[in-house]
Residue frames as qw, qx, qy, qz and C-alpha x, y, z in Angstrom:
[[0.701, 0.343, -0.010, 0.625, -60.23, -21.47, 34.81],
 [0.324, -0.870, -0.074, 0.365, -58.25, -18.77, 36.63],
 [0.604, 0.560, 0.079, 0.561, -56.42, -16.18, 34.69],
 [0.465, -0.691, -0.096, 0.545, -53.87, -13.76, 36.21],
 [0.500, 0.695, 0.176, 0.486, -53.11, -10.63, 34.10],
 [0.475, -0.486, -0.106, 0.726, -50.37, -8.23, 35.16],
 [0.313, 0.863, 0.295, 0.263, -50.89, -4.59, 34.03],
 [0.540, -0.312, -0.052, 0.780, -48.44, -1.71, 33.74],
 [0.178, 0.767, 0.174, -0.591, -50.39, 0.79, 31.79],
 [0.090, -0.341, 0.645, 0.678, -48.73, 0.10, 28.39],
 [0.632, 0.286, -0.283, -0.663, -50.75, -0.59, 25.27],
 [0.443, 0.204, -0.870, -0.063, -49.55, -4.16, 25.38],
 [0.014, -0.108, -0.861, 0.496, -50.91, -4.77, 28.80],
 [0.466, 0.283, 0.226, -0.808, -54.21, -3.19, 27.79],
 [0.619, 0.281, -0.559, -0.474, -54.51, -5.47, 24.86],
 [0.340, 0.079, -0.926, 0.144, -53.77, -8.42, 27.01],
 [0.245, 0.198, 0.668, -0.675, -56.45, -7.44, 29.57],
 [0.579, 0.314, -0.075, -0.749, -58.92, -7.05, 26.82],
 [0.540, 0.232, -0.773, -0.238, -58.00, -10.41, 25.39],
 [0.145, -0.010, -0.910, 0.387, -58.28, -12.04, 28.85],
 [0.428, 0.210, 0.404, -0.781, -61.70, -10.44, 29.46],
 [0.677, 0.280, -0.364, -0.575, -63.00, -11.88, 26.09],
 [0.446, 0.202, -0.871, 0.030, -61.38, -15.39, 26.89],
 [0.009, 0.065, 0.836, -0.545, -62.72, -15.65, 30.40],
 [0.507, 0.227, 0.167, -0.814, -66.13, -14.24, 29.36],
 [0.693, 0.248, -0.462, -0.495, -66.50, -16.81, 26.65],
 [0.583, 0.122, -0.797, 0.094, -65.11, -19.89, 28.70],
 [0.687, -0.662, -0.204, -0.217, -66.10, -18.90, 32.17],
 [0.739, -0.051, -0.352, 0.572, -63.77, -18.60, 35.18],
 [0.353, -0.870, -0.151, 0.308, -62.08, -15.90, 37.19],
 [0.551, 0.611, -0.057, 0.566, -59.92, -13.08, 36.11],
 [0.553, -0.714, -0.108, 0.416, -57.38, -11.55, 38.51],
 [0.419, 0.796, -0.047, 0.434, -55.60, -8.29, 37.69],
 [0.688, -0.557, -0.101, 0.454, -52.49, -7.28, 39.41],
 [0.334, 0.824, -0.102, 0.447, -50.47, -4.00, 39.31],
 [0.736, -0.513, -0.176, 0.406, -47.40, -3.68, 41.50],
 [0.301, 0.756, -0.161, 0.558, -45.31, -0.53, 42.18],
 [0.551, -0.106, -0.482, 0.673, -42.95, 0.50, 44.86],
 [0.042, -0.254, -0.241, 0.936, -44.58, 3.97, 45.01],
 [0.238, 0.682, 0.691, -0.031, -48.24, 4.81, 44.58],
 [0.107, -0.223, 0.152, 0.957, -48.64, 7.71, 42.28],
 [0.524, 0.455, 0.108, -0.712, -51.47, 9.38, 40.16],
 [0.437, 0.366, -0.697, -0.435, -50.31, 7.14, 37.27],
 [0.017, -0.041, 0.974, -0.224, -51.05, 4.14, 39.47],
 [0.388, 0.397, 0.564, -0.611, -54.62, 5.20, 40.03],
 [0.503, 0.508, -0.240, -0.657, -55.06, 6.00, 36.40],
 [0.261, 0.267, -0.903, -0.212, -53.81, 2.48, 35.45],
 [0.071, 0.205, 0.929, -0.299, -56.22, 0.81, 37.87],
 [0.433, 0.484, 0.274, -0.709, -59.13, 3.07, 36.90],
 [0.442, 0.441, -0.513, -0.588, -58.60, 2.09, 33.29],
 [0.180, 0.050, -0.982, -0.020, -58.52, -1.65, 34.16],
 [0.254, 0.321, 0.727, -0.552, -61.70, -1.23, 36.22],
 [0.487, 0.507, -0.043, -0.710, -63.43, 0.49, 33.27],
 [0.378, 0.341, -0.768, -0.389, -62.28, -2.38, 30.95],
 [0.026, -0.069, -0.968, 0.241, -63.60, -5.00, 33.36],
 [0.380, 0.423, 0.504, -0.651, -66.97, -3.29, 33.70],
 [0.485, 0.482, -0.327, -0.652, -67.26, -3.07, 29.93],
 [0.351, 0.199, -0.899, -0.169, -66.60, -6.79, 29.75],
 [0.746, -0.357, -0.270, -0.493, -69.61, -7.51, 32.09],
 [0.616, -0.011, -0.680, 0.397, -67.39, -8.54, 35.04],
 [0.441, -0.804, -0.368, -0.153, -68.92, -5.92, 37.26],
 [0.072, 0.809, -0.372, 0.450, -65.55, -4.54, 38.43]]
């Protein structure tokens, strides 16, 4: 199973990512995370760093 999760830094997207990590971890498969922006900012890096941390905590290895 492949799961694609878009993230934007909101609490809702963080909850969706956490849910996807649990779902894919329990069922197997691949999890793909995407964040799109027209302009890279410090906020973009913070959003991606948070996602990386959540993936590592879910034993996906980043």
